[in-house]
VOTIMAR-233529 format. One line per 10 residues: their letters; for each residue x negated, y, z of N, C-alpha, C, O. Coordinates in Angstrom, 3 decimals. Each point is the difference from the previous one (the first is absolute). Layout:
// residues N
A) X Y Z X Y Z X Y Z X Y Z ~ ...
This chain:
// residues 49
XXXXXXXXXX) 15.249 1.509 3.416 -1.382 -0.050 -0.345 -0.493 -1.425 0.242 0.300 -0.594 1.036 ~ -1.017 0.073 -1.939 -0.570 -1.341 0.111 -1.365 0.087 0.727 -0.919 0.649 -0.500 ~ 0.793 -1.263 1.614 -1.220 0.031 0.776 -0.650 -1.376 0.056 -1.226 -0.095 0.059 ~ 2.004 -0.951 -0.076 -0.555 -1.359 0.055 0.870 -0.915 -0.862 1.228 0.083 -0.017 ~ -1.941 -0.961 -0.698 0.671 -0.948 -0.889 -0.582 -1.396 0.236 -1.209 -0.193 -0.127 ~ 2.045 -0.766 0.466 -0.455 -1.345 0.294 0.579 -0.965 -1.032 1.187 0.058 -0.318 ~ -2.050 -0.961 -0.209 0.457 -0.921 -0.988 -0.858 -1.303 0.042 -1.098 -0.020 0.557 ~ 1.627 -1.025 -1.146 -0.740 -1.261 -0.128 0.529 -0.803 -1.182 1.135 0.172 -0.445 ~ -2.003 -1.055 -0.046 0.339 -0.862 -1.135 0.498 0.826 -1.203 1.028 -0.292 -0.611 ~ -1.787 1.300 0.320 0.288 0.886 -1.136 -1.214 0.098 -0.900 -1.032 0.526 0.415
XXXXXXXXXX) 1.128 -1.005 -1.600 -1.118 -0.040 -0.959 -1.215 -0.722 0.603 0.079 -1.201 0.261 ~ -1.162 1.878 -0.041 -1.221 -0.648 0.502 -0.097 0.065 1.532 -0.983 -0.469 0.574 ~ 1.968 1.031 0.073 -0.007 0.108 1.515 0.854 -1.114 0.552 1.221 0.134 0.079 ~ -1.845 -1.237 0.306 0.764 -1.118 0.610 0.350 0.226 1.425 1.146 -0.189 0.408 ~ -2.153 0.606 0.383 0.248 0.255 1.413 0.581 1.408 0.203 -0.144 0.877 -0.852 ~ 0.802 -0.688 1.998 0.608 1.277 0.311 -1.063 1.112 0.030 -1.050 -0.134 0.628 ~ 1.355 1.220 -1.319 -0.935 1.160 -0.091 0.773 1.224 0.371 1.193 0.108 -0.281 ~ -1.879 0.831 0.922 0.559 1.256 0.398 -0.709 1.137 -0.631 -1.211 0.148 0.162 ~ 1.947 0.682 -0.896 -0.525 1.238 -0.576 0.416 1.144 0.862 1.181 0.345 0.050 ~ -2.144 0.268 0.647 0.290 1.090 0.923 -0.520 1.311 -0.555 -1.157 0.093 -0.409
XXXXXXXXXX) 2.001 0.907 0.396 -0.396 1.332 -0.490 0.043 1.005 1.113 0.222 1.186 -0.244 ~ -0.432 -1.636 1.471 -0.019 0.862 1.155 -1.354 0.711 0.086 -1.053 -0.630 -0.095 ~ 1.100 1.915 0.272 -1.260 0.818 0.096 -0.755 -0.306 1.261 0.596 -0.320 1.028 ~ -1.870 0.412 -1.096 -0.865 -0.165 1.171 -0.832 1.270 0.153 -0.236 0.722 -0.969 ~ -0.197 -0.463 2.187 -0.755 1.236 0.226 -1.507 -0.142 -0.147 -0.699 0.997 -0.179 ~ 0.182 -2.243 0.253 -1.460 -0.135 -0.118 -0.449 0.096 -1.442 0.796 -0.272 -0.899 ~ -1.994 0.634 0.648 -0.509 0.162 -1.354 -0.896 -1.129 -0.450 -0.877 0.203 -0.840 ~ 1.078 -1.391 1.384 -0.889 -1.120 -0.239 -0.084 -0.356 -1.493 -1.083 -0.307 -0.497 ~ 2.220 0.346 -0.223 0.003 -0.390 -1.404 0.093 1.169 -0.959 0.194 -0.196 -1.200 ~ -0.326 1.383 1.699 0.201 1.199 -0.807 -0.969 0.065 -1.181 0.407 0.400 -1.091
XXXXXXXXXX) -1.671 -0.780 1.269 -0.938 0.086 -1.089 0.332 -0.905 -1.166 -0.220 0.389 -1.147 ~ 0.736 -1.566 1.390 0.250 -0.937 -1.064 1.418 0.134 -0.547 0.285 -0.569 -1.054 ~ 0.598 1.278 1.703 1.383 0.124 -0.473 0.362 1.378 -0.491 1.160 0.236 -0.337 ~ -2.101 0.683 0.281 0.269 1.322 -0.498 -1.076 0.439 -0.992 -1.085 -0.582 -0.029 ~ 1.364 1.580 -0.767 -0.981 0.501 -0.960 0.190 1.501 -0.157 1.109 0.502 0.180 ~ -2.163 0.215 -0.510 0.098 1.467 -0.153 0.691 0.309 -1.329 -0.119 -0.740 -0.976 ~ 0.844 1.856 0.976 0.748 0.419 -1.197 -0.652 1.301 -0.495 -0.272 0.914 0.778 ~ 0.038 -0.864 -2.059 -0.604 1.152 -0.630 0.992 1.174 0.121 1.132 -0.090 -0.475 ~ -1.565 1.185 1.114 0.864 1.152 0.268 0.501 0.638 -1.283 1.088 0.575 -0.004 ~ -1.840 -0.656 -1.087 0.459 0.590 -1.255 1.145 -0.821 -0.617 0.860 0.559 -0.680
XXXXXXXXX) -0.844 -1.855 0.909 1.072 -0.830 -0.543 1.240 0.038 0.853 1.111 -0.065 -0.526 ~ -1.269 0.168 1.828 1.141 -0.005 0.924 -0.239 0.954 1.134 -0.412 -0.421 1.080 ~ 0.660 1.705 -1.292 -0.248 0.960 1.092 0.928 -0.208 1.175 1.141 -0.435 -0.158 ~ -1.654 0.757 1.362 0.839 -0.102 1.187 1.039 1.067 0.046 -0.266 1.147 -0.356 ~ 1.447 -1.499 0.788 1.006 0.999 0.208 0.196 0.228 1.495 -0.697 -0.612 0.809 ~ 1.592 1.444 -0.442 0.166 0.385 1.417 0.390 -1.183 0.881 -0.325 0.020 1.187 ~ 1.002 -1.051 -1.698 0.422 -1.118 0.824 -1.112 -0.987 0.317 0.170 -0.837 0.887 ~ -1.322 0.905 -1.591 -1.110 -0.918 0.234 -1.097 0.501 0.867 -0.984 -0.709 0.209 ~ 1.102 1.892 0.305 -1.035 0.603 0.835 0.132 -0.318 1.419 -0.812 0.447 0.811
């Protein structure tokens, strides 16, 4: 599983950059990084409850 990716001098990223996909428990950015899904278009199944 890829959790962190580090790269530099690639396309427009000259300096070293870290892409982290590690989950965090705080909800500080939840409002701007999530959106509601219309239940008619994508109903919840048993695994999403």
